[in-house]
VEXMAR-299000 format. One line per 8 residues: number of its first residue (from 1); their letters; for each residue x, y, z of N, C-alpha, C. Coordinates in pm, 1 decimal, always signed. Layout:
NUM = A = X,Y,Z,X,Y,Z,X,Y,Z; ...
END
This chain:
1 = MTTTEKLR = +11904.3,+8972.6,-10189.4,+11799.3,+8926.8,-10057.0,+11971.7,+8844.6,-10032.9; +11947.0,+8822.9,-9896.2,+12025.8,+8802.2,-9846.0,+12043.9,+8618.6,-9844.1; +12098.9,+8548.0,-9808.8,+12065.1,+8393.4,-9799.7,+11981.6,+8359.3,-9690.5; +11993.8,+8440.5,-9611.4,+11876.0,+8404.1,-9487.1,+11726.3,+8444.6,-9500.0; +11695.8,+8574.4,-9591.7,+11567.2,+8629.5,-9634.7,+11525.6,+8554.8,-9686.0; +11627.0,+8404.6,-9820.0,+11555.2,+8295.3,-9943.9,+11537.4,+8190.1,-9844.9; +11625.5,+8118.5,-9716.5,+11536.2,+8072.1,-9698.1,+11437.9,+8087.7,-9607.5; +11420.0,+8220.6,-9537.0,+11249.8,+8217.4,-9454.4,+11140.8,+8218.3,-9565.6
9 = EALQAVEP = +11187.9,+8295.7,-9687.1,+11070.4,+8305.7,-9805.9,+10990.9,+8160.9,-9834.0; +11144.6,+8073.9,-9886.2,+11145.8,+7935.0,-9888.2,+11033.9,+7854.4,-9814.2; +11097.8,+7876.2,-9664.5,+11008.1,+7787.2,-9568.1,+10855.0,+7801.3,-9553.6; +10827.2,+7949.9,-9604.9,+10668.8,+8007.6,-9592.0,+10629.8,+7972.2,-9671.3; +10662.8,+7976.0,-9762.7,+10595.8,+7878.2,-9919.3,+10578.1,+7785.9,-9863.6; +10621.8,+7650.3,-9832.8,+10600.7,+7517.6,-9752.2,+10506.7,+7520.3,-9630.3; +10499.1,+7555.8,-9579.3,+10449.0,+7591.3,-9440.4,+10453.2,+7764.5,-9378.1; +10274.9,+7824.0,-9438.1,+10304.7,+7968.4,-9456.6,+10272.5,+7929.0,-9266.8
17 = GWTAVDVA = +10323.0,+8094.3,-9216.4,+10295.0,+8126.2,-9081.7,+10438.6,+8104.3,-8981.5; +10505.6,+8001.4,-9088.9,+10602.8,+7965.2,-9024.3,+10693.1,+8082.5,-8981.2; +10783.4,+8092.2,-8854.8,+10903.4,+8216.8,-8816.8,+11021.2,+8144.2,-8849.0; +11110.7,+8233.3,-8871.5,+11253.4,+8136.2,-8863.9,+11281.2,+8204.4,-8703.4; +11336.8,+8116.5,-8681.8,+11392.9,+8130.3,-8497.2,+11566.2,+8237.2,-8527.0; +11437.3,+8345.0,-8387.1,+11632.8,+8448.6,-8389.4,+11674.5,+8428.1,-8272.9; +11787.8,+8364.0,-8299.2,+11929.2,+8299.4,-8219.8,+11933.3,+8429.3,-8125.9; +11928.4,+8550.3,-8171.8,+12000.5,+8674.4,-8094.1,+11870.2,+8627.0,-7985.2
25 = AVRKRARR = +11772.6,+8680.6,-7989.9,+11660.4,+8673.4,-7898.0,+11617.6,+8565.8,-7838.5; +11660.3,+8423.4,-7872.7,+11630.4,+8349.5,-7741.7,+11734.4,+8341.5,-7633.9; +11859.8,+8362.3,-7714.8,+11983.2,+8347.4,-7595.5,+11953.8,+8489.2,-7521.3; +11913.6,+8592.8,-7554.8,+11819.3,+8727.4,-7473.0,+11719.1,+8642.7,-7393.9; +11693.4,+8581.3,-7358.1,+11543.8,+8519.7,-7324.2,+11572.6,+8389.5,-7192.8; +11704.2,+8365.5,-7237.2,+11751.3,+8237.7,-7178.4,+11855.8,+8314.7,-7082.7; +11923.2,+8464.2,-7093.4,+11989.6,+8495.6,-6999.4,+11919.3,+8575.1,-6877.5; +11765.1,+8603.6,-6941.2,+11640.4,+8668.2,-6857.8,+11628.1,+8560.4,-6731.7
33 = VRLKRRIA = +11595.2,+8425.7,-6822.0,+11581.5,+8315.4,-6761.8,+11647.3,+8287.0,-6595.0; +11758.3,+8247.1,-6690.6,+11878.0,+8249.7,-6569.5,+11880.0,+8373.0,-6476.6; +11864.4,+8499.1,-6498.9,+11932.6,+8600.8,-6377.2,+11760.9,+8572.6,-6316.0; +11672.6,+8580.3,-6348.1,+11555.6,+8565.7,-6281.7,+11573.0,+8431.9,-6158.1; +11624.9,+8361.2,-6202.8,+11650.0,+8212.6,-6142.8,+11753.5,+8265.7,-6002.6; +11869.8,+8331.7,-6083.4,+11957.5,+8371.8,-5987.7,+11919.6,+8429.7,-5863.7; +11853.2,+8546.4,-5892.5,+11796.1,+8624.9,-5760.4,+11670.6,+8589.3,-5718.2; +11613.6,+8491.2,-5730.2,+11498.4,+8394.1,-5667.0,+11566.6,+8309.4,-5582.4
41 = GAVAVAAA = +11658.8,+8245.7,-5596.6,+11761.2,+8149.9,-5536.3,+11835.2,+8244.6,-5410.3; +11914.7,+8368.5,-5429.7,+11945.1,+8441.5,-5339.2,+11879.0,+8469.2,-5254.3; +11733.1,+8567.8,-5278.6,+11591.9,+8572.5,-5155.4,+11580.1,+8476.1,-5091.5; +11551.6,+8373.4,-5158.3,+11546.1,+8195.4,-5057.4,+11646.0,+8170.6,-4987.8; +11797.6,+8196.0,-4994.0,+11907.8,+8177.5,-4909.9,+11913.3,+8259.4,-4799.5; +11876.1,+8372.1,-4839.3,+11847.4,+8534.5,-4793.2,+11740.8,+8518.5,-4664.3; +11633.1,+8479.7,-4745.3,+11516.9,+8473.8,-4603.8,+11569.8,+8361.6,-4531.9; +11643.0,+8200.5,-4572.5,+11642.9,+8108.6,-4504.9,+11766.5,+8168.4,-4412.7
49 = SVLVVTLA = +11848.1,+8211.5,-4373.0,+11937.3,+8228.5,-4337.9,+11841.4,+8351.5,-4202.4; +11797.7,+8458.0,-4258.5,+11691.3,+8520.3,-4155.1,+11631.3,+8453.9,-4043.8; +11574.1,+8358.1,-4095.7,+11505.7,+8257.4,-4011.8,+11575.4,+8174.9,-3919.2; +11685.4,+8126.2,-3914.0,+11796.4,+8076.3,-3847.0,+11836.4,+8151.7,-3762.4; +11898.6,+8287.1,-3810.8,+11917.3,+8368.7,-3680.8,+11800.0,+8420.0,-3595.9; +11687.1,+8442.0,-3678.1,+11576.4,+8499.5,-3552.0,+11550.8,+8368.7,-3467.1; +11503.8,+8254.5,-3496.0,+11471.0,+8162.9,-3428.3,+11569.9,+8076.3,-3327.3; +11660.4,+8111.7,-3389.7,+11812.9,+8011.6,-3303.5,+11794.6,+8020.2,-3190.8
57 = PVVLRHGH = +11819.1,+8153.2,-3110.7,+11803.9,+8190.6,-2941.4,+11673.5,+8141.3,-2929.1; +11567.6,+8151.6,-2975.9,+11420.4,+8095.5,-2929.5,+11430.7,+7920.8,-2905.5; +11508.3,+7867.7,-3002.2,+11527.3,+7737.7,-2979.5,+11583.2,+7669.2,-2872.9; +11747.0,+7755.8,-2845.0,+11809.2,+7697.7,-2748.3,+11741.3,+7742.2,-2632.2; +11630.7,+7868.0,-2622.9,+11607.5,+7934.9,-2502.1,+11507.9,+7817.7,-2482.3; +11436.8,+7769.1,-2506.2,+11313.5,+7709.9,-2512.3,+11366.4,+7523.5,-2471.3; +11464.2,+7493.0,-2565.9,+11532.7,+7365.4,-2536.8,+11652.5,+7380.4,-2387.7; +11690.5,+7500.6,-2320.4,+11705.4,+7476.7,-2184.2,+11663.1,+7494.5,-2131.7
65 = NAMPATAS = +11498.4,+7555.0,-2117.9,+11420.6,+7557.5,-1987.3,+11331.6,+7403.3,-2045.7; +11352.7,+7346.8,-2129.3,+11253.5,+7244.2,-2153.5,+11359.0,+7099.5,-2054.1; +11508.4,+7099.2,-2059.9,+11534.9,+7027.0,-1974.4,+11636.9,+7049.0,-1937.0; +11569.5,+7083.5,-1758.3,+11674.7,+7155.7,-1605.1,+11735.2,+7051.7,-1583.3; +11714.5,+6949.7,-1586.6,+11775.2,+6781.5,-1537.2,+11894.2,+6754.6,-1566.3; +11872.6,+6780.8,-1712.5,+11997.8,+6767.7,-1764.4,+12113.7,+6867.9,-1769.9; +12067.9,+7003.2,-1771.1,+12130.9,+7106.1,-1753.4,+12220.4,+7096.2,-1639.6; +12139.5,+7050.9,-1527.5,+12206.2,+7052.1,-1367.0,+12263.6,+6936.3,-1369.7
73 = LGETRPVP = +12314.9,+6846.7,-1411.9,+12371.0,+6745.9,-1425.8,+12530.6,+6784.5,-1356.2; +12583.0,+6757.2,-1272.5,+12731.3,+6791.9,-1248.9,+12730.7,+6951.1,-1200.3; +12610.2,+7006.5,-1234.2,+12586.1,+7167.4,-1179.8,+12722.9,+7219.8,-1051.5; +12768.9,+7287.5,-1075.4,+12846.0,+7384.3,-948.5,+12783.7,+7447.3,-951.9; +12706.3,+7460.0,-735.4,+12656.2,+7573.4,-706.5,+12757.1,+7681.9,-600.7; +12731.4,+7806.2,-614.7,+12826.5,+7843.0,-474.8,+12849.5,+7817.4,-392.4; +12963.6,+7776.3,-308.5,+13054.5,+7749.9,-167.1,+12939.4,+7832.7,-62.3; +12840.9,+7777.4,+24.1,+12805.2,+7816.0,+140.8,+12937.2,+7888.8,+210.0
81 = TTVAEAKA = +12911.0,+8020.7,+285.4,+12997.4,+8052.4,+373.0,+12947.3,+8111.2,+488.7; +12804.9,+8112.7,+476.4,+12725.6,+8155.8,+612.2,+12646.8,+8044.5,+628.3; +12576.2,+8106.1,+767.4,+12492.2,+8015.9,+835.0,+12374.6,+7973.3,+743.3; +12297.6,+8120.0,+691.9,+12213.2,+8094.1,+604.8,+12198.4,+7988.1,+515.8; +12314.8,+8001.6,+448.4,+12344.4,+7972.6,+324.0,+12382.9,+7821.9,+321.4; +12425.2,+7747.5,+463.9,+12460.4,+7651.7,+470.3,+12328.4,+7581.7,+508.2; +12229.5,+7638.9,+631.5,+12074.5,+7561.6,+614.9,+12007.0,+7574.1,+517.3; +12046.9,+7642.5,+417.7,+11971.8,+7574.8,+326.7,+12009.6,+7487.8,+175.6
89 = VTELTIHR = +12127.5,+7421.3,+279.4,+12103.6,+7285.6,+177.5,+12108.5,+7170.1,+254.7; +12038.2,+7083.1,+237.2,+11942.0,+6992.4,+309.8,+12005.2,+6865.8,+291.5; +12022.0,+6866.9,+167.8,+12089.9,+6738.6,+112.9,+12245.6,+6694.2,+123.9; +12232.5,+6557.1,+208.8,+12396.4,+6544.4,+235.7,+12393.0,+6430.1,+108.0; +12513.4,+6465.5,+51.5,+12619.1,+6387.2,-48.3,+12732.3,+6346.2,-22.3; +12789.2,+6233.2,+71.4,+12906.2,+6186.1,+119.0,+12931.9,+6107.0,+55.3; +13091.4,+6093.3,+36.6,+13160.8,+5999.2,-61.0,+13147.8,+5842.0,-39.3; +13135.4,+5824.2,-115.5,+13091.8,+5613.9,-138.0,+13248.8,+5559.5,-162.2
97 = GPLPEVTA = +13212.7,+5437.5,-101.8,+13333.2,+5314.4,-125.2,+13445.4,+5305.7,-40.2; +13542.5,+5266.0,+1.6,+13643.9,+5262.0,+95.9,+13690.8,+5426.2,+109.5; +13741.2,+5443.6,+241.7,+13823.6,+5540.8,+247.7,+13972.0,+5532.7,+176.0; +14062.1,+5645.2,+160.7,+14158.9,+5620.5,+135.8,+14285.1,+5548.3,+249.5; +14360.0,+5457.6,+164.1,+14475.3,+5431.8,+302.9,+14515.5,+5514.7,+273.7; +14583.6,+5494.4,+435.6,+14686.0,+5556.8,+485.6,+14840.7,+5460.1,+494.9; +14889.6,+5481.2,+388.0,+15013.5,+5389.1,+441.5,+15148.2,+5451.0,+431.2; +15164.4,+5563.5,+488.7,+15289.1,+5605.2,+538.2,+15281.6,+5713.6,+667.9
105 = EGGRVEIP = +15358.6,+5732.1,+768.7,+15351.9,+5848.5,+880.1,+15312.5,+5971.7,+836.7; +15253.7,+6053.4,+853.1,+15235.0,+6167.3,+762.1,+15294.0,+6257.5,+884.1; +15284.1,+6372.8,+843.6,+15368.3,+6494.5,+907.4,+15271.2,+6574.5,+983.2; +15341.3,+6637.3,+1070.0,+15297.0,+6714.5,+1193.2,+15197.3,+6858.4,+1127.7; +15075.8,+6829.2,+1184.2,+14956.4,+6972.4,+1139.2,+14934.4,+6991.0,+1242.9; +14970.2,+7080.4,+1279.8,+14901.9,+7194.9,+1418.3,+14758.7,+7254.0,+1431.2; +14694.4,+7209.7,+1496.8,+14532.7,+7223.2,+1506.3,+14520.8,+7348.3,+1514.5; +14412.1,+7435.2,+1442.7,+14370.7,+7524.5,+1446.9,+14291.5,+7574.9,+1597.1
113 = YGGGWAVR = +14328.6,+7703.9,+1641.8,+14235.5,+7785.5,+1801.8,+14290.4,+7634.1,+1876.9; +14377.4,+7519.3,+1875.2,+14374.8,+7433.3,+1959.8,+14491.1,+7483.6,+2086.5; +14568.3,+7605.8,+2053.3,+14679.6,+7608.6,+2158.4,+14776.7,+7528.9,+2137.7; +14843.0,+7508.4,+2023.4,+14976.5,+7382.2,+1999.4,+14963.9,+7259.6,+2010.2; +14803.9,+7194.4,+1987.5,+14783.1,+7078.5,+1968.5,+14838.3,+7018.8,+1846.7; +14868.7,+6910.8,+1788.1,+14935.0,+6870.8,+1666.0,+14899.2,+6732.6,+1697.4; +14837.6,+6718.4,+1544.0,+14860.1,+6530.8,+1497.8,+14883.7,+6514.2,+1402.3; +14888.9,+6361.9,+1305.8,+14940.8,+6324.2,+1187.2,+14861.3,+6189.1,+1203.7
121 = LMPAVPGM = +14872.8,+6223.5,+1051.6,+14813.3,+6036.6,+1029.8,+14937.1,+5931.1,+1036.4; +14868.7,+5831.3,+1047.9,+14930.3,+5673.5,+1081.3,+14883.8,+5581.7,+1011.7; +14944.6,+5482.8,+970.4,+14906.7,+5367.0,+905.6,+14817.0,+5267.0,+1035.1; +14749.0,+5198.9,+984.1,+14655.3,+5093.4,+1054.0,+14682.0,+5008.5,+1116.7; +14673.4,+4975.8,+1236.9,+14754.2,+4870.2,+1322.3,+14725.1,+4733.6,+1257.6; +14763.5,+4654.8,+1219.1,+14767.1,+4540.5,+1141.8,+14666.4,+4431.7,+1163.6; +14576.3,+4358.3,+1148.8,+14490.9,+4321.2,+1179.2,+14377.4,+4421.1,+1244.9; +14399.4,+4526.1,+1263.9,+14261.3,+4662.8,+1323.3,+14162.6,+4695.2,+1201.0
129 = PGAGRLCT = +14082.9,+4730.0,+1241.1,+13990.0,+4747.4,+1107.9,+14015.3,+4926.8,+1063.0; +13925.8,+4984.5,+967.7,+14045.2,+5137.8,+979.3,+14109.7,+5175.7,+841.9; +14099.9,+5260.2,+774.5,+14204.2,+5295.9,+637.3,+14331.0,+5349.2,+758.8; +14304.2,+5393.0,+882.4,+14403.1,+5425.1,+917.6,+14388.7,+5513.3,+1043.2; +14503.0,+5627.8,+1110.1,+14474.3,+5687.3,+1249.4,+14535.2,+5796.6,+1260.5; +14436.8,+5846.0,+1325.8,+14473.5,+5992.8,+1359.5,+14501.9,+6002.4,+1498.2; +14657.8,+6050.3,+1506.2,+14739.0,+6047.0,+1631.3,+14752.5,+6214.1,+1704.5; +14727.4,+6206.3,+1827.7,+14796.6,+6302.4,+1835.8,+14982.1,+6358.1,+1858.4
137 = VGESSTCR = +15040.3,+6423.6,+1895.2,+15184.0,+6480.7,+1865.0,+15183.0,+6530.6,+2005.0; +15286.9,+6418.9,+2077.8,+15339.5,+6472.6,+2181.7,+15355.8,+6397.3,+2335.5; +15382.3,+6360.6,+2423.4,+15455.9,+6263.9,+2497.0,+15329.8,+6155.9,+2543.2; +15251.1,+6164.9,+2494.1,+15134.3,+6058.0,+2544.4,+15062.1,+6053.2,+2423.5; +15063.9,+6002.3,+2326.3,+14991.1,+5996.2,+2154.3,+14918.1,+5899.8,+2226.9; +14799.2,+5957.7,+2174.0,+14617.7,+5896.8,+2146.1,+14585.9,+5893.2,+2031.1; +14562.2,+5777.0,+2003.6,+14520.3,+5761.6,+1805.1,+14372.1,+5743.2,+1816.9; +14270.7,+5774.7,+1692.4,+14162.6,+5696.5,+1659.1,+14160.5,+5633.8,+1524.3
145 = QLDRSPDG = +14076.1,+5526.9,+1492.4,+14076.9,+5489.8,+1405.4,+13990.0,+5601.5,+1310.7; +14038.2,+5589.2,+1141.7,+13958.1,+5646.8,+1056.5,+13842.5,+5547.9,+1010.6; +13750.5,+5591.8,+990.6,+13639.6,+5551.1,+911.0,+13487.5,+5600.1,+876.2; +13433.6,+5568.9,+783.0,+13345.6,+5672.5,+757.3,+13187.9,+5672.9,+877.4; +13185.8,+5790.5,+890.7,+13060.9,+5799.3,+987.5,+12942.4,+5842.2,+924.0; +12814.7,+5763.1,+953.0,+12713.7,+5808.0,+825.2,+12668.1,+5969.0,+842.2; +12738.7,+6064.1,+902.1,+12730.2,+6209.1,+870.7,+12812.8,+6262.3,+777.5; +12908.5,+6154.0,+714.0,+12997.1,+6190.2,+581.5,+13150.4,+6212.4,+678.4
153 = WASASPVS = +13184.1,+6208.0,+785.3,+13271.0,+6206.1,+869.0,+13398.1,+6123.8,+817.3; +13501.2,+6115.9,+830.8,+13612.9,+6019.6,+811.5,+13648.2,+5989.3,+957.9; +13611.2,+6063.1,+1073.2,+13629.5,+6043.7,+1199.1,+13427.1,+6044.2,+1263.7; +13476.2,+5912.8,+1319.0,+13281.3,+5921.1,+1404.2,+13258.8,+6032.4,+1495.3; +13342.0,+6084.4,+1534.8,+13283.4,+6214.6,+1654.6,+13366.8,+6287.4,+1683.6; +13376.2,+6414.2,+1699.8,+13452.9,+6534.1,+1689.0,+13548.0,+6510.3,+1849.2; +13663.1,+6562.8,+1841.3,+13732.2,+6531.5,+1964.3,+13770.6,+6706.9,+1986.9; +13732.4,+6734.4,+2106.7,+13766.7,+6884.0,+2145.9,+13837.1,+6850.8,+2278.4
161 = GSAGNLNS = +13902.2,+7038.9,+2309.9,+13932.3,+7067.9,+2441.6,+13983.4,+7152.6,+2483.5; +14055.5,+7175.7,+2558.2,+14138.8,+7317.1,+2579.4,+14283.8,+7324.2,+2594.3; +14329.2,+7439.8,+2592.4,+14500.4,+7461.3,+2613.9,+14557.9,+7577.3,+2667.7; +14592.0,+7616.0,+2739.8,+14644.2,+7743.2,+2806.7,+14630.6,+7754.8,+2897.0; +14594.0,+7904.2,+2973.6,+14585.9,+7881.9,+3094.2,+14488.1,+7993.4,+3127.8; +14464.1,+8073.8,+3286.0,+14334.4,+8121.5,+3309.0,+14359.1,+8259.5,+3210.7; +14431.3,+8300.4,+3176.7,+14417.1,+8468.8,+3132.7,+14438.4,+8426.3,+2960.1; +14480.1,+8347.4,+2920.8,+14457.5,+8285.1,+2766.3,+14454.5,+8184.5,+2693.2
169 = LQAAAYWV = +14319.1,+8093.7,+2741.9,+14249.1,+7976.0,+2696.1,+14244.2,+7946.0,+2606.9; +14275.2,+7873.0,+2527.9,+14206.7,+7811.6,+2393.5,+14093.8,+7699.8,+2387.4; +13994.4,+7676.6,+2310.2,+13966.5,+7500.2,+2273.3,+13892.4,+7529.7,+2165.2; +13940.1,+7377.0,+2101.0,+13875.2,+7372.4,+1974.2,+13866.4,+7273.2,+1986.2; +13758.5,+7216.7,+1833.5,+13683.0,+7075.3,+1811.8,+13721.8,+7060.5,+1658.2; +13755.1,+6908.1,+1655.9,+13814.1,+6842.4,+1496.5,+13747.9,+6743.6,+1472.6; +13732.5,+6767.4,+1322.1,+13687.8,+6616.2,+1289.5,+13796.6,+6575.7,+1151.5; +13801.7,+6464.5,+1082.4,+13858.8,+6450.0,+955.2,+13755.2,+6436.0,+911.5
177 = VEGPVASA = +13810.8,+6474.3,+763.2,+13731.7,+6456.3,+631.6,+13816.0,+6400.1,+499.6; +13755.2,+6328.9,+418.6,+13804.2,+6305.1,+276.5,+13807.2,+6416.1,+228.4; +13927.5,+6449.6,+152.0,+13928.9,+6586.7,+80.8,+13906.8,+6528.7,-36.1; +13891.3,+6683.3,-177.0,+13902.0,+6798.1,-83.7,+13782.1,+6867.1,-40.2; +13759.2,+6971.1,+46.8,+13671.6,+7013.8,+88.0,+13705.3,+7140.8,+35.5; +13574.3,+7251.2,+83.5,+13618.6,+7404.4,+46.1,+13607.2,+7475.7,+129.4; +13516.7,+7455.2,+209.3,+13448.4,+7544.0,+323.2,+13390.4,+7468.6,+430.8; +13392.6,+7501.5,+598.5,+13290.7,+7482.8,+676.1,+13259.5,+7569.1,+751.7
185 = VAVVADRP = +13122.1,+7522.6,+784.7,+13046.2,+7664.1,+873.8,+13019.7,+7594.2,+980.5; +13022.2,+7664.4,+1130.2,+12996.3,+7605.2,+1243.0,+12894.0,+7718.5,+1347.2; +12785.9,+7676.5,+1397.0,+12742.2,+7730.5,+1524.7,+12747.8,+7667.8,+1662.8; +12813.4,+7775.8,+1730.5,+12851.1,+7758.9,+1919.9,+12767.7,+7834.1,+1952.7; +12684.1,+7780.2,+2068.4,+12602.3,+7890.7,+2162.0,+12525.6,+7998.1,+2070.2; +12463.7,+7923.5,+1964.1,+12334.3,+8016.4,+1838.7,+12420.0,+8123.9,+1800.0; +12581.9,+8135.1,+1770.9,+12656.6,+8210.2,+1724.6,+12780.0,+8161.4,+1610.5; +12771.4,+8182.6,+1509.1,+12894.9,+8166.5,+1415.9,+12996.9,+8184.1,+1469.6
193 = VETAIREL = +13082.3,+8063.6,+1425.3,+13212.2,+8057.5,+1494.4,+13296.1,+8055.6,+1382.3; +13443.0,+8058.6,+1401.8,+13557.6,+8020.0,+1320.2,+13574.7,+7897.2,+1316.4; +13605.7,+7851.0,+1168.6,+13654.9,+7734.5,+1146.8,+13767.2,+7794.2,+1021.7; +13825.9,+7633.1,+1042.7,+13964.8,+7649.7,+919.9,+13957.6,+7484.4,+863.9; +14026.9,+7474.4,+782.9,+14064.7,+7370.5,+728.2,+14226.4,+7342.4,+663.4; +14257.3,+7195.3,+762.9,+14415.5,+7187.3,+724.3,+14464.3,+7067.6,+646.5; +14526.7,+7035.8,+559.5,+14587.2,+6966.4,+496.4,+14631.1,+6844.3,+590.1; +14580.1,+6672.0,+554.9,+14638.7,+6617.1,+659.0,+14760.2,+6520.1,+530.9
201 = GQGYQLVS = +14713.8,+6530.8,+379.6,+14760.5,+6436.0,+302.0,+14691.8,+6312.7,+361.1; +14748.5,+6227.6,+176.9,+14715.4,+6114.4,+161.6,+14525.8,+6104.9,+155.1; +14474.3,+6210.9,+107.8,+14344.3,+6190.1,+77.1,+14289.4,+6255.2,+202.6; +14316.5,+6360.0,+313.6,+14245.1,+6373.7,+421.4,+14274.7,+6511.4,+392.2; +14188.3,+6529.9,+483.1,+14191.5,+6698.3,+539.2,+14122.5,+6728.7,+713.2; +14162.4,+6822.6,+805.3,+14129.1,+6842.1,+920.1,+14052.3,+6943.0,+912.7; +13935.4,+6928.2,+978.7,+13839.5,+7052.3,+995.7,+13833.9,+7050.7,+1169.1; +13860.5,+7219.4,+1185.7,+13875.0,+7269.1,+1286.0,+13790.9,+7347.3,+1337.4
209 = VRLPVARV = +13731.3,+7381.4,+1464.7,+13591.4,+7494.9,+1499.7,+13670.8,+7529.8,+1642.2; +13668.2,+7661.8,+1625.7,+13724.7,+7742.4,+1755.8,+13581.5,+7743.6,+1829.1; +13615.1,+7687.4,+1954.1,+13465.5,+7725.5,+2065.2,+13521.6,+7835.0,+2154.8; +13425.4,+7918.8,+2201.6,+13449.2,+8021.5,+2258.2,+13440.9,+7974.5,+2415.9; +13522.2,+8058.9,+2475.0,+13546.5,+8030.2,+2581.4,+13499.3,+8132.5,+2709.8; +13399.1,+8102.8,+2813.3,+13383.2,+8178.8,+2907.5,+13422.7,+8155.2,+3054.2; +13365.1,+8286.2,+3168.3,+13405.3,+8231.1,+3293.6,+13273.5,+8220.7,+3315.6; +13256.4,+8079.0,+3405.5,+13109.6,+8039.9,+3454.3,+13080.9,+8069.9,+3627.1
217 = EGDGVTFS = +13007.5,+8112.7,+3663.7,+12986.6,+8108.0,+3796.3,+12855.7,+8053.6,+3878.8; +12845.8,+7958.3,+3966.2,+12782.1,+7900.6,+4000.4,+12799.6,+7786.1,+3931.5; +12647.1,+7677.0,+3925.7,+12689.9,+7523.7,+3854.8,+12691.8,+7527.5,+3712.5; +12740.2,+7468.5,+3672.5,+12753.3,+7453.7,+3486.3,+12913.2,+7320.5,+3495.7; +12922.9,+7329.3,+3371.9,+13004.3,+7250.2,+3331.9,+13152.4,+7332.8,+3327.1; +13263.8,+7310.9,+3400.7,+13336.1,+7398.8,+3424.0,+13484.9,+7306.0,+3383.9; +13580.3,+7361.1,+3388.0,+13757.4,+7298.8,+3372.6,+13770.9,+7406.4,+3522.3; +13894.4,+7364.2,+3570.0,+13935.8,+7347.6,+3703.0,+13943.1,+7523.2,+3769.8
225 = DGMSVPDP = +14004.9,+7589.1,+3619.6,+14017.5,+7698.5,+3614.3,+13874.0,+7801.3,+3638.8; +13773.3,+7750.9,+3598.5,+13665.0,+7813.9,+3625.6,+13609.1,+7860.4,+3520.6; +13639.7,+7786.2,+3380.9,+13579.4,+7828.8,+3256.0,+13520.3,+7741.0,+3162.0; +13436.1,+7756.9,+3078.8,+13329.8,+7711.5,+3044.3,+13375.2,+7683.1,+2904.4; +13344.2,+7574.8,+2806.4,+13380.2,+7539.9,+2656.8,+13291.5,+7468.0,+2614.1; +13160.4,+7547.0,+2537.8,+13029.9,+7477.6,+2499.8,+13085.0,+7391.6,+2364.7; +13003.4,+7290.7,+2312.9,+13066.0,+7144.9,+2192.5,+12979.4,+7261.4,+2095.2; +13028.3,+7227.8,+1997.3,+12936.7,+7293.5,+1826.1,+12806.0,+7260.1,+1839.2
233 = EAVWVFDL = +12708.8,+7331.5,+1803.1,+12558.0,+7273.1,+1760.6,+12545.9,+7247.0,+1691.1; +12611.0,+7278.9,+1543.6,+12602.1,+7276.0,+1416.3,+12719.3,+7279.9,+1347.6; +12734.8,+7134.4,+1249.9,+12869.7,+7202.2,+1171.7,+12845.1,+7159.6,+1029.8; +12873.1,+7215.8,+907.8,+12817.2,+7182.7,+793.5,+12945.8,+7215.4,+730.8; +12952.6,+7102.6,+631.6,+13122.1,+7103.3,+529.9,+13087.9,+7083.3,+369.7; +13154.2,+7146.3,+290.6,+13101.3,+7160.1,+162.7,+13200.7,+7106.4,+67.3; +13217.9,+7075.9,-19.2,+13281.3,+7044.3,-132.8,+13299.5,+7157.0,-228.4; +13415.1,+7124.1,-347.7,+13424.2,+7223.1,-425.1,+13293.2,+7275.8,-540.5
241 = KGRLVARH = +13207.5,+7172.9,-521.6,+13102.1,+7212.6,-605.7,+12992.5,+7235.5,-532.7; +12988.0,+7296.8,-372.6,+12886.9,+7318.5,-296.2,+12791.8,+7245.8,-259.7; +12885.8,+7097.7,-255.6,+12751.3,+6997.0,-225.0,+12761.6,+6964.2,-67.7; +12721.7,+6938.5,-4.9,+12720.1,+6897.3,+172.9,+12770.5,+6797.3,+178.4; +12904.9,+6749.9,+220.3,+12952.6,+6625.7,+216.1,+12998.5,+6581.4,+340.7; +12967.3,+6644.9,+456.5,+12938.2,+6645.9,+608.5,+12896.5,+6762.6,+703.8; +12858.2,+6672.5,+812.8,+12778.9,+6731.9,+898.7,+12760.3,+6682.8,+1059.5; +12745.7,+6776.5,+1160.1,+12709.0,+6761.6,+1304.9,+12610.4,+6855.5,+1350.8
249 = QE = +12481.5,+6788.9,+1402.0,+12415.8,+6831.0,+1475.8,+12379.9,+6747.5,+1598.0; +12351.0,+6865.3,+1739.4,+12370.7,+6806.5,+1819.1,+12188.5,+6714.6,+1816.5
END
């Protein structure tokens, strides 16, 4: 008889029904319990992962729809390039604060569609209002002050005119805007016309509109050579974010 068996008999004699602890069995049961707990934990983690993966797109999607105002702050829309697109933007977002000051004489900039006209920026005359001047280049230079208009221009009204002769007459209207701008759309005589944007420097750009030239018979506003040049009916200027920053409407 082994020592373990003797000990078991002695304990049963003192307290019948007592069973000695089987260490191996206890360890085996402990391993089973730990294994079950590990399996249960792994299942819980997997379930949570599936729940997050399943619900995340839904939460994000609903969150995006629930806060359109926050998502639209600073949002960039396509820059309008057609008359229909330009007419669809009705809100005017003009620059605020003082215009950039012209501190030095600018370079010569030829006006598109102007038949050789050219302009340049000049500093303001001391003691006179305005952030600077836009002056024509030529023998008889004329200047106009740069000042912000209610319609977003840096020049209060357009300048228009023609150059050439009876066979090759060109005409244009032009404005000054605070840059940068991305596009300009214009309507003359109920039809879209070409526009061009040129860099003037020192924070300014030139918007030029091509004016159609037509021969006129009978009464009407004509030049001495019998040609008529209509004024622009509408002009829209948009910045890089597609916002309407300047406009002209008759």
